MIVO-559237 format. One record per residue (C-alpha): residue number from 0; chain; residue in one letter; x, y, z. Coordinates in steps of 0.1 Angstrom, whole numbers, plus 5000, padded with zeros to 4 digits. Example, Ala and Ser with C-alpha at 12.3 -4.5 7.8 and 13.67 -1.06 7.14 Angstrom:
2
nr = 0 | kette = A | rest = a | xx = 5123 | yy = 4955 | zz = 5078
nr = 1 | kette = A | rest = s | xx = 5137 | yy = 4989 | zz = 5071
This chain:
96
nr = 0 | kette = A | rest = x | xx = 5272 | yy = 4697 | zz = 4939
nr = 1 | kette = A | rest = x | xx = 5283 | yy = 4718 | zz = 4909
nr = 2 | kette = A | rest = x | xx = 5294 | yy = 4754 | zz = 4911
nr = 3 | kette = A | rest = x | xx = 5266 | yy = 4779 | zz = 4910
nr = 4 | kette = A | rest = x | xx = 5239 | yy = 4755 | zz = 4923
nr = 5 | kette = A | rest = x | xx = 5222 | yy = 4767 | zz = 4954
nr = 6 | kette = A | rest = x | xx = 5208 | yy = 4742 | zz = 4978
nr = 7 | kette = A | rest = x | xx = 5176 | yy = 4754 | zz = 4994
nr = 8 | kette = A | rest = x | xx = 5174 | yy = 4756 | zz = 5032
nr = 9 | kette = A | rest = x | xx = 5142 | yy = 4753 | zz = 5051
nr = 10 | kette = A | rest = x | xx = 5139 | yy = 4773 | zz = 5083
nr = 11 | kette = A | rest = x | xx = 5109 | yy = 4773 | zz = 5107
nr = 12 | kette = A | rest = x | xx = 5102 | yy = 4803 | zz = 5129
nr = 13 | kette = A | rest = x | xx = 5075 | yy = 4810 | zz = 5154
nr = 14 | kette = A | rest = x | xx = 5066 | yy = 4846 | zz = 5150
nr = 15 | kette = A | rest = x | xx = 5038 | yy = 4869 | zz = 5161
nr = 16 | kette = A | rest = x | xx = 5018 | yy = 4890 | zz = 5136
nr = 17 | kette = A | rest = x | xx = 5039 | yy = 4921 | zz = 5141
nr = 18 | kette = A | rest = x | xx = 5071 | yy = 4902 | zz = 5137
nr = 19 | kette = A | rest = x | xx = 5059 | yy = 4886 | zz = 5105
nr = 20 | kette = A | rest = x | xx = 5051 | yy = 4920 | zz = 5091
nr = 21 | kette = A | rest = x | xx = 5085 | yy = 4934 | zz = 5101
nr = 22 | kette = A | rest = x | xx = 5103 | yy = 4904 | zz = 5085
nr = 23 | kette = A | rest = x | xx = 5083 | yy = 4906 | zz = 5054
nr = 24 | kette = A | rest = x | xx = 5090 | yy = 4943 | zz = 5050
nr = 25 | kette = A | rest = x | xx = 5128 | yy = 4938 | zz = 5054
nr = 26 | kette = A | rest = x | xx = 5127 | yy = 4909 | zz = 5029
nr = 27 | kette = A | rest = x | xx = 5107 | yy = 4929 | zz = 5004
nr = 28 | kette = A | rest = x | xx = 5132 | yy = 4959 | zz = 5006
nr = 29 | kette = A | rest = x | xx = 5161 | yy = 4935 | zz = 5001
nr = 30 | kette = A | rest = x | xx = 5145 | yy = 4919 | zz = 4971
nr = 31 | kette = A | rest = x | xx = 5137 | yy = 4953 | zz = 4956
nr = 32 | kette = A | rest = x | xx = 5174 | yy = 4963 | zz = 4961
nr = 33 | kette = A | rest = x | xx = 5185 | yy = 4932 | zz = 4943
nr = 34 | kette = A | rest = x | xx = 5161 | yy = 4937 | zz = 4914
nr = 35 | kette = A | rest = x | xx = 5141 | yy = 4906 | zz = 4923
nr = 36 | kette = A | rest = x | xx = 5108 | yy = 4924 | zz = 4928
nr = 37 | kette = A | rest = x | xx = 5092 | yy = 4950 | zz = 4906
nr = 38 | kette = A | rest = x | xx = 5069 | yy = 4975 | zz = 4923
nr = 39 | kette = A | rest = x | xx = 5039 | yy = 4988 | zz = 4904
nr = 40 | kette = A | rest = x | xx = 5040 | yy = 5026 | zz = 4902
nr = 41 | kette = A | rest = x | xx = 5014 | yy = 5044 | zz = 4923
nr = 42 | kette = A | rest = x | xx = 4982 | yy = 5053 | zz = 4905
nr = 43 | kette = A | rest = x | xx = 4981 | yy = 5090 | zz = 4894
nr = 44 | kette = A | rest = x | xx = 4944 | yy = 5093 | zz = 4884
nr = 45 | kette = A | rest = x | xx = 4920 | yy = 5105 | zz = 4910
nr = 46 | kette = A | rest = x | xx = 4898 | yy = 5080 | zz = 4928
nr = 47 | kette = A | rest = x | xx = 4860 | yy = 5080 | zz = 4931
nr = 48 | kette = A | rest = x | xx = 4847 | yy = 5076 | zz = 4966
nr = 49 | kette = A | rest = x | xx = 4837 | yy = 5040 | zz = 4957
nr = 50 | kette = A | rest = x | xx = 4873 | yy = 5033 | zz = 4945
nr = 51 | kette = A | rest = x | xx = 4887 | yy = 5049 | zz = 4977
nr = 52 | kette = A | rest = x | xx = 4865 | yy = 5025 | zz = 4998
nr = 53 | kette = A | rest = x | xx = 4881 | yy = 4995 | zz = 4980
nr = 54 | kette = A | rest = x | xx = 4917 | yy = 5010 | zz = 4980
nr = 55 | kette = A | rest = x | xx = 4915 | yy = 5018 | zz = 5018
nr = 56 | kette = A | rest = x | xx = 4893 | yy = 4988 | zz = 5028
nr = 57 | kette = A | rest = x | xx = 4870 | yy = 5011 | zz = 5047
nr = 58 | kette = A | rest = x | xx = 4833 | yy = 5020 | zz = 5045
nr = 59 | kette = A | rest = x | xx = 4818 | yy = 5048 | zz = 5024
nr = 60 | kette = A | rest = x | xx = 4810 | yy = 5067 | zz = 5056
nr = 61 | kette = A | rest = x | xx = 4846 | yy = 5065 | zz = 5067
nr = 62 | kette = A | rest = x | xx = 4857 | yy = 5079 | zz = 5033
nr = 63 | kette = A | rest = x | xx = 4833 | yy = 5109 | zz = 5037
nr = 64 | kette = A | rest = x | xx = 4845 | yy = 5114 | zz = 5073
nr = 65 | kette = A | rest = x | xx = 4882 | yy = 5114 | zz = 5061
nr = 66 | kette = A | rest = x | xx = 4872 | yy = 5140 | zz = 5034
nr = 67 | kette = A | rest = x | xx = 4854 | yy = 5161 | zz = 5060
nr = 68 | kette = A | rest = x | xx = 4884 | yy = 5159 | zz = 5084
nr = 69 | kette = A | rest = x | xx = 4907 | yy = 5170 | zz = 5055
nr = 70 | kette = A | rest = x | xx = 4927 | yy = 5138 | zz = 5055
nr = 71 | kette = A | rest = x | xx = 4916 | yy = 5130 | zz = 5019
nr = 72 | kette = A | rest = x | xx = 4917 | yy = 5159 | zz = 4994
nr = 73 | kette = A | rest = x | xx = 4887 | yy = 5163 | zz = 4970
nr = 74 | kette = A | rest = x | xx = 4893 | yy = 5178 | zz = 4936
nr = 75 | kette = A | rest = x | xx = 4871 | yy = 5208 | zz = 4933
nr = 76 | kette = A | rest = x | xx = 4849 | yy = 5218 | zz = 4903
nr = 77 | kette = A | rest = x | xx = 4838 | yy = 5183 | zz = 4893
nr = 78 | kette = A | rest = x | xx = 4803 | yy = 5170 | zz = 4893
nr = 79 | kette = A | rest = x | xx = 4814 | yy = 5139 | zz = 4912
nr = 80 | kette = A | rest = x | xx = 4836 | yy = 5138 | zz = 4942
nr = 81 | kette = A | rest = x | xx = 4870 | yy = 5127 | zz = 4931
nr = 82 | kette = A | rest = x | xx = 4898 | yy = 5122 | zz = 4956
nr = 83 | kette = A | rest = x | xx = 4933 | yy = 5132 | zz = 4947
nr = 84 | kette = A | rest = x | xx = 4955 | yy = 5101 | zz = 4943
nr = 85 | kette = A | rest = x | xx = 4984 | yy = 5116 | zz = 4963
nr = 86 | kette = A | rest = x | xx = 4962 | yy = 5122 | zz = 4993
nr = 87 | kette = A | rest = x | xx = 4948 | yy = 5087 | zz = 4993
nr = 88 | kette = A | rest = x | xx = 4983 | yy = 5072 | zz = 4990
nr = 89 | kette = A | rest = x | xx = 4996 | yy = 5094 | zz = 5018
nr = 90 | kette = A | rest = x | xx = 4967 | yy = 5084 | zz = 5040
nr = 91 | kette = A | rest = x | xx = 4972 | yy = 5047 | zz = 5032
nr = 92 | kette = A | rest = x | xx = 5009 | yy = 5050 | zz = 5041
nr = 93 | kette = A | rest = x | xx = 5002 | yy = 5068 | zz = 5074
nr = 94 | kette = A | rest = x | xx = 5013 | yy = 5102 | zz = 5061
nr = 95 | kette = A | rest = x | xx = 4978 | yy = 5117 | zz = 5057
């Protein structure tokens, strides 16, 4: 084998769903740190309620309940309910 050639190694693991998520998260962070993965920047434009349904994978009723509970911030003064992108991202990441 010549210098600089990496031989692939196959490893089989038996992991539960939570363990797979934890391993994937660590691998993604390591790949980001090495510049092997580029992360798309978060959307800055507000979301319609229909877009929030898709982004959060919830029902329209759930989106309205989240707005009513103050967990999603609606931009005031518009003819259509628009949800502030930062509040949707925070909720999706468990910070909202």
